[in-house]
N, C-alpha and C positions, 0 to 999 in steps of 0.2 A: 459408624455405619454410613454416614454421608460419603466419606472417602471411599469406602468399598463400592458404593453405588457408582460413583464417578469413574472409578477404575474399570468397573465392569462395562460401563457404557463405552469407554475408550477402547477396551478390548474388543467389543462387539463390532466396531466399525472397521477394524483392520482384518476381519475374517471375511473373505469374499462371499457375498450373499448368494444363496441358491436361487433367489428370485431376481430375474433379470428382465429387462424390457426387450420385447421381441420386435418392436417397431423399428424399421430401418429408416435412416434419414438420407441415404445416398440415392441420388438419381431421380427422385420423384419430381413431378412438375411443380408441386407446391414448394418443395425444398429449394429447387432452383430459383423460384420466384422470390423466396424469402432471403436466399443468399444474395440475389441481385439487389434487393432492398437494403440488406445489411451493408453491402459494399458501397452503395450510393450514400447511405448515411455516414459511414465511416469516412469516405472521401470528403464529404461535405464538412464534417467536424474537423478533420485534419487541416483542411485548407482555410478554416476560419482561425485566425491567430487569436488565441485566448491567453496570451501572456499577461502579466500583471497590469501593464500600462494600457493594454487593449481592452481588457474586461471580457466578460463572458456573455453579455446580453445578446449579441448577434447569434451566437451558437444556441442559446436558450430559445430565441425566437425561431430559429430554423427548425429545431426539434418540435416546438409547439405547433408550427405550421403543418408539419408532417402528421402530427396527432389529430389536429382538427380536420385535416383532409381525409383521415381514416375514419372519421365519424365520432370522435370524442366530443362531448358537450363542452361548450365554451367555459362554463363555470367549473369544469373538472380539469381544465388546463390553465394553470395560474402562473403568471410571471410576477415575481415579487422580489424586492431588494431595496437596499438603502440608497442606491445611486443609479442614475440612468445607465451607466456602463456596467454596473455590477448587479445584474438581476439573476434570480434563481428560477428554475422551472420546477413546479410541483404538479404532478398529474395523478389523478385518482381513477383507478379502474374499479367501477362499482360491482360489488358482489351481493350475495344474499344477506350478509350481515350477521350470520349465525356465529361467527367467530370474530375476534378482534382483528383489525387490519395488520398486515405486515408492511414494512417499509424497506425499500431497496434504494440505496444511494450511490451516486457517482459524482465525481467533481469534473467540471468542464475545463478548468484552468490547467495550464501547462507551465513548466519552467521555461525560461528564456533559451533560445537556440539561435546562435549566430551563423549566418551563411558561411563565413570564412572558416568556421570550425568544422563544418560538415562536408561530405563528399558531394552534396547536392542541396537544393533548396529545402530546408526542413519543413516548410509550410506548403509544400506541394506533395500530394499523395503519389507515391511511386510503388509499382509492383515490379519486382525484379528477382529472379533466381529463387522463386518460391516464398518470397517475403513481401509484406507490405511495409514500406518505410515512411517515416515522417514523425515530427514531434507529436507525442501523445499516443503513438500506436500501441504502446504497452501501458502507459501511465497517463490517463486510463480511458482514452476515447474508444478503444476496442470494446470495453464493457459498456460505455455510454451508448454506443451504437447498438449493442446487444440488447440492452434494456428497452430502448425505444422500438427496435425491430420486433421484439417479442410481444410488447404490448399491442402493437398493430396486428401482429399475427393472431394473437388471442382474440382480438376484436373481430377480425375477419372470420374467424371460426365460430363466433357466437358463444364463446366460452363464458359461463357464469360461475365464478368462484364462490366458495363458501364465505370468504372474507374479502374485504376491499384490499386491493393492491395499490400501494402508494409508491410512486417513483419520484425521487428528488434529485435533479441534476443541479449542482451548486457551484458557487464561486469560491475562489481564494482558499482552497485547501493547501496549495503549495506555499504561499506566502501572502503577505498583504494584511490589511486591517478590516476587510469586509467578509470574513469567513461566513459562507452561506448557511452551513448547518447551525452555527451558533446564532446567527441572525434569525433564522427560522424558529429555533428553540425559544429565543427571547421574545419574538414578536408574533409568531404564528404557530405555537406549539400544537394547536388543534389540527393543523393541516398535516402534520407529520407524526402525530402521536400513534404509537403502534405497540403491539404485544412484544415484537422484537424486530430487529433490523438485519438485513443481509447487505453486506458491504463488499462488493467485488474487488475493491481496491485493497482489501486486507488479506485475500486468499488467492488460491489458484494452484496450478500444477507446476511441478519442477521436472525438467528433463535433464538428462546427463548423457553425453556421448551419443546423442540421437535416440535415446530411449526414455520414455515417460516412466518416472519412478515413484513420485509422491504426489498425492493430492492433499493440500493443507486446508484446515479450517482454523482461522485465526480466532482465538478466544481472548487474547490480550496483546498488548504492544508496548514496546519500549517508549520511554518518555523523551521528548525533544527538549534539549537545553542548548543555549548559546552563552558562551563566556567571552569577554573581551580581555585580552592581555595587552597591557599598555606600559610603555617606558617613556619617561620624560627626561630631558637633558638640556643643559644651557646652550648647547650647540656651539657655533663659531664658524670661522672661515675654513673652507676645505683646503686652503693652501697651508694651513697649520694644523694638521690632524693630530688628534690625541687618541689614546687607547680607549678611553671611556666614550663609547659610541652607542647611542640608543638602539640602532639597528643591530649592532653586534650583540648587545645584551639580550635583546629580544630573540635573536637567532639562536643564542646559546640555550635560552629557556625552551624554545621550540624543539631543539635537538634532544634535550632531556625528555620532553614529553613524547617525542616520536619513538623513543626507545622503551617507553613504559607500557605495560599491559595491566589493565585492571584485573582484580582477582576473579577467578571463575566462580560463578554462583548460579546454579541451576534450580529451577522450580519444577513443579509437577508436570507442567505442559512441556517444558524443554527436555526434561528427562524422557518423557514418553515420545517426544519427537525423535530423539536419537535412537531409542529402543525400537521404534517401528521403522525408521529409516534403515536401520541395520539389516532388516529382513531383505532388503534389495541389494545389499552389498556383499562382498566376499573378502577373505584374507584379512590383512591388517586393518583396512578401513572398517570392516564389519566389527572386528574385535575392539577397535578404539571406540566406536559408537556404543557398543554394549557396555564398555567400561564407564560410560557417562551415567549409567544407572546405578553404579555402586557408590557407597559412602564408606570412607572418603573417596573422592574422585582421583583417578590415576592421572597425575600431573603430566607424565610423558605422553599418555594417550591424548589428553586434552591439547597439548602443544602440537602433536601431529595433526589433529583435526583442524586446529587454527591455521596451520600452514597449508593444509590441503585445500581449504576454501575460505575466502572471506565471509561467506554466508554462514558457515559453521561457527566461525569465530564470533560473529555478531550475536549468535544465540546463547553464547556462554558467559558473556561479560558485558558490563558497561563499556562503551567505547567513546573516545574523544579524539578528534582529528582537526588539524588546522585546515580551514577552508578559505580564508581571505587574509590578505596581508597589505599593509600600507605603511609608509614612513617617509620622513623628510619633507622639506618644503621648497627646496631649490637645488639645482644640480651643482652649484658651487658653494654649498653651505653644509656644515655638519648637521645631522638630523637633530631636531629638538624633540621629536615625537616618533615613536614607532608603535604600530598596533597590529594585532592579529585577532581574528575570530576563531574560536574553538567551538566546533559543533559536537555535542555529546548526545548519545542515545543511551539513556539510562534504563537499567533493568527496573521493572515495576516494584521490586522489593528494596531498591536503593532509595536514596534521598538526595535532593539537590544540595543540601548542606554537606553531606558526605562527599559528593563529587567535588564541590568547591574546596573542601579541606584537602582532598587528595591532590587536586591540581596545585594547590599552594605547596604541598610537600614535595611534589615532583619537580616543580619549577625551582624551588629552593632559592629564591632570590626576592628579598623584600623590596627591591627596586622595581620589580615587575608587579604592577597592580593587577588584580584579577577580580572582575565583577560579573555577575550573572545578568545578561541583558535580555534574555528571552527564555521563559520557562513555560512549557506546555501544560495542559490540564492533566492532573493525575486522575486515573479512572480505574475502577475495579475490574477484575477478570469476569467475563461473562460465564454464568453457569451453563454447563453442557445440557442441551435439550435432546431428548431421545428422538423426537420426531424429525428434527433437522439432521441429526447424525445418521439415523437409519436411512433417510432419503438420500443423503449424500453417499453413503456406503453403497446403496443399491444402484444408483446411477453410475457411480465410478466403476463398480464391478461389471456393469453392462457395457459401458463405453470405452473403458480402459482396463481390460482384464489384467489382473496381476498387480495393478498399481495400488500402493499402500495409502490408506487414508489416516491422517494423523492430526491431532490438535497442534497448534502452532502459535508461537509468540513472534509477532512481527518486529523486525528491526527498525523499520521506519514508522513514523507517526502518520496516522490517518484521521479522518473525521469520526471514525468509530469511537475514539476516546471521549469526544464531546457528548455523544449519545449515551455511552456507558455512564458517564458522570451525571447525566440527567435522568438516569434510572431506566433507560431502554437498553436491554441486552443486545449486543452486536456480534454477528458471526461473519467473519471474512471468508467468503466463498466465491469462487469464479471457476469457470471451465476453461479459462485460457492457460495454456501451458507455454512456459518459456525456459530457455537454457539457464540453469542455475549458475553456470560458469561464464555466461556471456550476458550479463545484466547491462542493458543499455538505457534503461529509464534514467532520465535527467542527463544522459550522455550523448555522445556523437552517434549519428546514424542509427537512431532508435528504430526498432523493427519488431514485427511479429510474424510468425509463419502463416502463410495463407491457409493451409489446412487447419492449423491450430485455431485460427480465428473462426472459421466456419464451424468447427466442431465445438468451440466454446459457445457460439450462438445457440447451437442445438441443445447443448447441455443446459443452458440457462432457461430455455423454453420448457424443457422437461422438468427442471427443478421448480420453477415458479408454479407450474401446473400441478405438480405433486403436492407442494406445500399448501396449496389453496383449494384442493379438491376434497380433502378428507374431513373427518369430523373431529 
């Protein structure tokens, strides 16, 4: 019976709701003012370098100052963290307390961006050709700006929610040893404890060929693993080369890994993702997506999907890819050591032990040692909530008519896994739409559409208000 209820809930959210919001958000003076504020906050965040070595304290302080200026009480705006450079911001918007709080999270840190790799300075906010550019524009300072903008907007309106709204903007989601969500769970669980969490980093909308097609709600995510491949050799003088070369041996192992695909393994969430995404497609692509709901899976259909989009491929299997390479110790010496980092994104139903065993089989060389150097937290799938799903369905039907809503398993790791493991259900939801075939997060010339940004701000305003107004 539990399975039937779950499937009925999923089915309900993909049927366009007859109840739509009539409120318009285009053109009003209030909307213009809030868009101006959102842009100011967005620019301020982008132009504060929050890479690992710089820390996030300056960004957290900047947002705290905005909240205090908007009338938030000093004891409701907290800066906490393990080190001066690595502080987290936790703000509580007080409600009636008739319901348990909800938590909304966002990370302030970004991955490194080198000026020589970009077309412009990645830490200067740039608007050009209908896009906002800069490191963090999609991952995820757009949503950080949205959360703070909307708290201020609600405060200005005098909104009194039924439950407290907690927003935590945190450190070191991308990498590092000072993960803000984990630190808060360990040291200040009371400040972020909630009935459930909304994590904009885990969800959002997908566009394709200029058309908005899917709104996703993340209920689970793949698990992050790093493995080190290493070869040792006695080396020697480069003037007297031999065939046994540590770099060559490692390269051969990497070539075998590059040619390998892990087996396809779908779960309830990913099967439903393809089934609902198919409603927006035609011809062969639609047929291939529908084939993913069948048992056994059509291997030819799966292969076509994998080649059609890296995003589709990541939803079907565990993936492992070489991300870093080093070797040798001198230009005129044979290498004594060669190393590679292999980053894996493991399906929730897989295991680190199985991934390691598979890597050893694929590499097929006992001279190449393989060890796991980093394993992320394993966490359960969040149970679907009727109130969250129905609200998302209603707002999506209102703001993006015809867009399909579907549960989703994220290919990348987020802080949601830490909260799920701690017993707080997490739902990845954001109103920010990006092109599924032009993913620039962590890459060159990261950007988000100007209209998409402002519409995402409005969505989150309506979403927070709807979740906290009812009984």
